[in-house]
C-alpha positions in Angstrom: 96.8 91.9 120.8 94.4 92.0 118.3 91.5 90.9 120.4 91.5 94.9 122.2 92.3 96.0 118.5 88.7 95.0 117.9 87.3 96.0 120.9 88.8 99.3 120.5 87.0 99.6 117.5 83.8 98.1 118.3 83.7 101.0 121.3 85.0 103.8 119.4 81.8 102.6 116.4 79.0 102.5 119.4 80.2 105.8 121.1 80.1 107.4 117.5 76.7 105.9 117.6 75.2 106.7 120.5 76.8 110.7 120.3 74.7 110.6 117.1 71.4 109.5 118.8 72.4 112.6 121.6 73.1 115.1 118.3 69.7 114.0 116.6 67.6 114.2 119.9 69.2 117.9 120.5 68.6 118.9 116.7 64.6 117.8 117.3 64.3 120.3 120.3 66.7 123.2 118.8 66.1 123.5 115.1 63.2 124.4 113.7 64.4 123.2 110.1 64.6 120.0 111.2 63.2 117.1 109.0 63.0 114.4 111.6 59.8 113.4 113.2 58.7 115.7 116.1 55.2 116.2 116.8 53.7 119.7 115.7 52.9 121.2 119.6 56.9 120.4 120.2 58.5 123.2 122.0 61.6 124.2 120.0 64.3 126.1 122.1 66.8 127.9 119.7 69.9 129.7 120.8 73.5 130.0 120.1 74.7 127.5 122.7 72.5 124.6 121.7 73.6 126.0 118.1 77.9 125.2 119.2 76.5 122.4 121.3 75.3 120.7 118.3 78.6 121.8 116.2 80.8 120.1 119.6 79.0 117.0 119.3 79.6 116.9 115.3 83.4 117.7 116.0 83.3 114.9 118.3 82.1 112.3 115.5 84.7 113.7 114.0 87.6 113.1 115.9 86.3 109.4 116.9 86.1 108.8 113.1 89.7 110.2 112.9 90.6 107.9 116.2 89.7 104.9 113.9 91.4 106.3 111.0 94.4 106.1 113.5 93.8 102.7 114.6 94.5 101.8 110.9 90.4 101.1 109.7 89.8 101.4 105.8 88.0 104.9 104.7 84.8 104.8 104.4 84.9 107.2 101.8 87.2 105.6 99.2 85.7 108.3 96.5 86.4 110.9 98.4 89.9 110.7 97.1 89.3 110.8 93.6 88.7 114.3 92.5 88.1 113.0 88.9 84.3 111.6 90.1 81.1 113.0 91.6 80.3 110.3 93.9 79.4 111.3 97.6 80.1 108.0 100.0 76.9 107.9 102.2 77.9 108.5 106.2 79.9 106.1 107.7 78.1 103.7 110.5 74.8 104.6 109.2 74.9 108.1 111.3 72.3 111.0 110.6 74.8 113.8 111.7 
């Protein structure tokens, strides 16, 4: 069922985007080195637990990327398999990670 396959791919990409949005919010509120937009008086909570939460969200995004691969989508990183070049492809789907 081609329609279901396309729906699953679209859903997975949307989940990755939603997780990236949450990741950016958490980084904004947890990482003193965050370079995105943040008011100067914004409260920042730094903790091991928040760092682990950031890592787990990054892992979730990665696993959804592996799910896309399992569904047969082409690799968004075609240059990663060629060690002869120094090209680093941009992050898939415009995620900021």
